[in-house]
N, C-alpha and C positions, 0 to 999 in steps of 0.2 A: 519025030523022035526028039526026046527031051535032051537037055544039056545038063551036065553035072556042075554044080557050083560048090565052092569050098570057102569056109570062113576059118581062118587060122587064129590061134592064140586067144580063143574066147575064154575069159575067166571062168573058173569052175562054178562060182556062185551064180553067174548068169546062165550057165548051162543048166544048173539045178532049177532056177526059176523058169526057164523055158520048158523043162521036163514037167514041172508042176502045172504050168499053163496047159501043156498038151494033155495031161491027165484030166484036168478040169473040163477040157473040151472033147474028151473021149477020142483023142487022136494020138498017133505015134509022134515022136519028135520030128521026124521028116514031114509028116502031114501038117503039123503045127507050123513049121518053118515055111512050108509052101503057102499055107493060109495067110501068114503074115506078109509074105511077098505079094500074094494076090490082093490083099487089103491095101497095101501101100500103093500098088499100081492103080487099083480101082479108085481110091479116094484122092490120089495125086493132088492136083490143084483145083479140083471141082468143089463146089459148094455142097455141104451135106444137108440132108433133110432133117426135120425136127425128130423124126423117128430114129434116124441114125445118131443124132446128138443125144437123145434120151438113152439109147442103148449104150453109147460110149460112156455116158455119165454113170450108168449102172456098172459097167465093166471096171471103172476106176474107183468105184465105191463112194461116189458123192451121195450124201444123205440129207443135206439141208438146203433150203432155197438159197441161202447166202453163199454156200460153196458152189452151187450151180451157177449163180450169177457171176461170181468171181471167175470161174472157169470159162464161161461164155465170153466175158469181156476180154480175158487174156487171148482167147482164140481169135476174136474179132480184131483186137489191136495188133496181133502178130502179122496181119496181112499187109 
């Protein structure tokens, strides 16, 4: 049996962004929030694959090699 979680006082603009994200992913808001929790748990402290890195780059809209290089270096240096 699942457990109900609650996040209080979420700013309206963040709720709207979450709703837009859910719509893009063809999910309900509840489904999107669960997907975010699953992703956070799954990726935790583990190393990600190049395929996952490329998917993440597409998700956040990176479009040039310079942007990708900068993002990869930031990720690497944050460890």
